[in-house]
N, C-alpha and C positions, 0 to 999 in steps of 0.2 A: 447459730448454734455451732456450726462447723468451725467458724472463725475463732470462737471462744475456746475450742478444743485444740487449736493449733499449737500454742505455746506449751501447754501441759504435755502434748505428744512429744515435744522436743526434750522433755525430761524423761518420760517413761520409756520411749523407744531407745534412746542411748543406754539407759540402765539395762534394758532387756538384751540389747546387742552386746554390751560389755560382759554380762553374765554368760552369754553364749560363746564369747571369744576371749577366753582367759589369757591367750598368748599376747594380747595387747597390753598386758601389764608391763612389758618392757619399755613402753613409751614413757613411763614414769621414772625410769632409771637413767643414769648418765649414759651417753651424752645428751639425751633428749630432754629430760626434766620437763615434760610437756605440761603437766598439771601446774607446776610452779610458774612457768612462763605465761600460761593462759590466765591464771588468777592474777598475776602481776599486771597483765594488760587490761583485764577487766577492772581492777582497782584503780588503775591510772585513768581510765575513761570515766569511772564514777566520780573520781576526785576532781575532775575538771570543773564540775559545777558546785563544789563545796567551798564555802568561805571559812576563813580561820576562826571566826567567832562561833561557828558551830562545833568546833573541836574543844570543848571544855568539859571537864568531868562534872557530873551531876550526882545527886544523891541516888538516883535510879541506877546509875552504873555500879555504885558500891553495893546497893541492895541486890543486884543481879549477881555480883561476885560472891556475896555471902550465900545466896541460894545455890549457886553453882557448886560451892564447896559442900554444902549440906546434902545436896542430891548425890554426891559421891560417897560421903562418909556415912550418912544415916542408913541407906540401903545395905551397905556393907555390914554395918553393925547388926542390923535386923536379921539378915540371913545367917550371920555367924551365931547369933543368939538362938534363933528358932530352928535352924538347919545346920548344926555344927559340923556335920559330916560333909557339907557342900562348900568346902573352902574355895574351890575354883569358881563356883557360881557366885559367891560373895565378891571375889576379886573381879569377875566380869562386870558385876553391877557397879563396883567402884570405878572401873575404867570408863564405863559408859557415862555414869553420872558426873564424874569429875572433868570430863572433856571440856576444854574451853570453847569459846565461840569460833566458828569457822571463818576463814578468810573470805569466803564467798557470801557471808551473811549480808554485808553492805551491798553486794551486787544484787542479790535477790530483792532486798528492800528497794533498790533503785528501780527494779522492774515493777514493783508495787507502788511506785511514786511516794515512798516514805522518806524519812529523814536520814539521809546517808551520812551526814556529819555526826549525828548522834550515834549511829551504828559503828562508824570507824573508831570513835572514842571508846565505845563499849567493847569492841573487839580487842583493842590494845590493852585496856585495863584487865579484861578477862584473861588474855593469854599471859600477860606478865604476872598477874596475881596468882593464877593457877600454877604456872611453872615454878614460881617461888615456893608455893605450898608443897610442891612435889618433893622438895628437899627434906621435909619432915614426913609427909604422908607415904611416899613410896617405900622407905625403909620399914615403916610400920606395917604396911599391907603385904609387901613382898619379901622383906628381910634383906633387901639389896640397897646399897648406898653408892650412888655415882653422880658426878656433876657434869658428865659429858653432854647429856641431852639438853641441859640448860643453855649451853653455848650454841647447840644446834638450833633450838627454838628461837634464841635471840637473833641468830643469823637469818632464820626464816622470816622473823618479824621485820628485820631490816630490808630484806629483799622484796617481800610482798606488800609491805605497808609503807615503811619510811621512804624507800627509794621512789616508788610510783607517786606517793603523795608529794614528795619534794619536787619531782619532775613536773607534776601537775600544777603545783603552786608557782613554779618558775614560768611555766607556759602561760599561766593566767596573767602574770606580770608583764611578760613580753608581748603576748597577743591576747588582749582582753576579750576579743570576740570568740576565742576558743571555747568559752563556757557554753556556747550553743552546740558544740560538736557532739556531746553525749546523746542529744536527741536524734541526730542523724546516724549515730553508731549503735543505737539500742539493739537493732536486729543482729549486728555483728557480735555484740557482747553476749547476746543470748545463744548464738551459735558456739561461741567459745565455751560457754557454760555447759552446753550439751556435750561438747567434746570432752570436757573434764569429767562429766558423769560417766561417759563411756569408759574412760580409762580407770576411774575409781571402781566401777563395777567389775571390770576385768581383773583388777587386783584382788577384790574380794573373792571372786570365783577361784582364782589361782591359789590363794591362801587356803581356801576351804578344801580343794581337791588334792592338795599336796600334803595334807595332814589327815591321819586316821581318826575321825570323829564320828561317834554313833549318832543315829537319828534322834534318839531320845535326849541325849545331851544337847544336841543342836536345838531341839525344840524348847528345852528349858531355858537356854540362853536367849532364844528368840523372844520368848514370852517376857522375860525380865527386861530385855532391851526395849520392847514395845511399850511396856508399862512406864519405863523411865522416859521414853520419848513423849508420851502423852503428858506425863507430869511436868516435863521441862517446858513445853509450849504453854500448858495451862497455868503453871505457877508464874511464868514470865508475864503472862497477860494479867493474872490476878494481882501481882505485886506492882503494877504500873498505873499511873494516872491515865485517865481516859484518852488523852491526846497522844500517849506513847504506848498504847497497848500492843499495837502491831509490831513496833520496833523492839520492845522488851521481850515479847513472846519469841520473836525471831532470834534475838541475841542469845537467849537462854536455850532455845530449842535446836537451832542449827549448829552442829558441833564440828570441831576440827578433828574428825575421826582419824585422819591420816597420822596425827601425832600419837593418839592413844593406841592405835593398832600397832604402831612401831614400839611403843613402850611396853605394851602387853606381851608382844613377841619377844622383846628383849629381856624383860624381867619376870615374866610368868610363863605362859605357854600358848599354843594355838587355840586351845579350847577357850581360854580367857579372852583372847583376841577376837573371838566370834562376836562378843558383845558389841563393840564399836563397828564391826563389819555389818551386822544386821542393822545397826542404826543408820548406816549409809542409805539403805533402802527405805527405811521408815521416814526419815526427815525429808528426803527428796520426794517421796510420794506426797507428803503433806505440802511441800513447796509447789508441786504440780497442781494440787487441789486449790491452793490459795491463788495461784496465778490464774487458774480457770475461773474462779469466782470473781476475781478482780476484772478480768477481761469481759466476762459475761455482764457484770453490772455496768461497765463502761459502754458496752455495746447497747444495752438497754437504754441508758441515758441518752446516747446519741440518736437512737431511733425515736425516742420520746420527743427530743428537741425537733427532729426533722418532721415528725407528724403534727407538731403544734404550730409549725410555720406555715 
């Protein structure tokens, strides 16, 4: 039991510590860029065991992209229709629902022994497709038109996906035995992920305390963000064939919130940015629960095998 709780604790404890130490948000700023480098290292380690044939677009990837777009646009329209005075709440729902797949989704799926290649392809399609859609959707929702963030996101994709994947592919060619390295570095990858959660939580706390936001407004945003989090993981699972339910649920549910927090602050306000900030807590709490269940089942199977011998 205690062993099954070990990895989830390395998600929940860093989240709690980050919320208690908002000063740590500076670790994500230059010259540190801690989250970016940690994610790049985790992606590199995960890619070492990925073959090129796994990285091909499938109909499931396109289905997830359409769902991702709908989960941003439909809640926005519904709130504007039924609660016309709550324009900022509608914008918060848009930024939560439209957020593309997180860079760390393939990493979490590797912890769950799922298809990392499928996840990497889904992450790339999601981020490129959603960022292109922003060219039309952001002016519609916020009344602001700019192309600067597209270049920023493209550069992020190059840094955290293209470069580590290319380096991993080259390493596989030069040293074929390196494919076994991820098994030995799984604990190291998990520690890196725990560190990124600590920094992200500190950023969320810092943003919250530096803006004057009432408790009632915060609760309304929290409720909308939670509802969309449930919908994302559930619709991702519902829209997938049985063999890919875990992967599709994770790709749609685990969000690149750092991107939409930035966009919401840039083109809306701090109240709107609370949506993706709350989502950081929700989707990582679900990740902790998934990892706990996976480790618990794995532990039970091992004990069952040992008892039958």
